[in-house]
C-alpha positions as CSV (number, residue, x, y, z in Angstrom):
1,P,97.9,44.1,106.3
2,L,99.4,47.4,107.7
3,F,101.9,48.1,104.9
4,R,98.6,48.4,102.6
5,R,96.8,50.9,104.8
6,V,99.6,53.4,105.3
7,P,100.7,55.8,102.4
8,K,104.0,55.7,100.6
9,W,105.8,58.8,102.4
10,G,107.0,60.1,98.8
11,A,103.2,60.3,97.7
12,A,102.1,61.5,100.7
13,I,104.7,64.3,101.2
14,S,103.9,65.1,97.3
15,R,100.1,65.4,98.1
16,N,100.8,67.8,101.1
17,K,102.8,70.2,98.9
18,Q,100.3,70.6,95.8
19,K,98.5,74.1,96.0
20,K,94.8,73.8,96.1
21,Y,93.1,76.7,94.5
22,E,89.5,77.7,94.7
23,P,88.4,77.2,91.4
24,L,85.9,79.7,89.1
25,N,84.4,79.1,86.0
26,L,83.5,82.4,83.5
27,C,80.2,81.0,83.7
28,R,79.6,81.6,87.0
29,L,81.5,84.8,87.3
30,R,78.8,85.7,84.7
31,K,75.9,84.6,86.6
32,Y,77.1,86.9,89.7
33,I,77.7,89.9,87.6
34,E,74.1,89.6,86.0
35,R,72.6,89.3,89.4
36,G,74.6,92.2,90.3
37,Q,76.4,90.6,93.2
38,L,79.7,91.9,91.4
39,D,80.2,95.3,89.6
40,A,81.9,95.2,86.6
41,R,82.8,99.1,86.3
42,F,85.3,98.5,89.3
43,P,88.4,96.0,89.2
44,I,87.4,92.5,90.6
45,T,90.0,91.4,93.3
46,M,89.9,87.8,95.4
47,R,87.9,90.0,98.2
48,H,85.4,90.9,96.1
49,L,84.9,87.5,94.8
50,H,84.9,86.1,98.5
51,E,82.4,88.9,100.1
52,S,80.0,88.3,97.3
53,R,80.1,84.5,97.8
54,C,81.0,83.6,94.4
55,V,84.2,81.5,95.7
56,S,83.4,79.8,99.2
57,R,86.9,80.0,100.8
58,V,90.5,81.7,99.5
59,R,93.0,79.7,100.8
60,V,95.9,79.7,98.3
61,G,93.8,81.8,95.8
62,V,91.9,81.5,93.1
63,Y,92.2,79.7,89.7
64,L,90.0,81.4,86.9
65,F,89.0,78.6,83.9
66,N,86.5,78.5,80.9
67,V,84.9,75.3,79.5
68,N,84.0,75.1,76.3
69,N,85.3,78.5,75.1
70,Y,82.0,80.0,76.7
71,P,81.5,83.4,75.5
72,F,81.7,86.4,77.9
73,P,80.2,89.5,77.2
74,Y,81.3,92.0,80.2
75,K,84.4,94.1,79.9
76,I,85.9,93.7,83.9
77,D,89.2,93.9,85.1
78,I,90.0,90.7,87.4
79,E,92.7,89.8,89.6
80,V,93.3,86.3,90.2
81,A,95.7,83.7,91.3
82,V,96.0,81.5,88.2
83,A,93.9,81.7,85.1
84,D,94.0,79.6,81.9
85,Q,94.5,80.6,78.6
86,S,90.9,80.5,76.9
87,S,89.5,82.6,80.1
88,I,92.4,85.1,79.4
89,N,91.3,85.2,75.9
90,A,87.6,85.5,76.2
91,I,88.0,88.7,78.7
92,K,90.5,90.2,76.7
93,A,88.1,89.7,73.2
94,V,85.6,92.0,75.1
95,G,88.6,94.6,76.3
96,G,88.8,93.5,79.9
97,S,92.1,92.5,81.5
98,V,93.4,89.6,83.7
99,T,95.8,90.6,86.3
100,I,97.7,87.3,88.1
101,V,98.7,88.1,91.4
102,H,100.5,86.3,93.9
103,M,100.4,86.8,97.4
104,P,101.7,84.9,100.4
105,R,99.0,82.8,102.9
106,L,99.2,85.8,105.3
107,A,98.7,88.4,102.9
108,L,96.0,86.9,101.2
109,R,94.5,86.0,104.5
110,A,94.3,89.7,105.4
111,L,92.6,90.9,102.4
112,V,90.1,88.6,102.5
113,K,88.9,89.5,105.6
């Protein structure tokens, strides 16, 4: 029947309004620093993450997360849109800093390109 195939309006509207951040694991970030594709001496922005292909595309922003409290040995300064508390604690334990940056979509597109 047709009423089962068409989604409810409330669910469709709330699904479209969700912001979909590009996920970035600390383990992956560590691999890119060890390979030399990212330089830990300078602040790492979302543009650097996109140019090094650490994240595929940046539409709304980058979400930094940590799984199983993975140790992170590098002192870095990174700018992301969202970060969970365990990844912030892992970076601050080494002496680095995490900056949460909110940008409109147009400004973010200009930053990445």
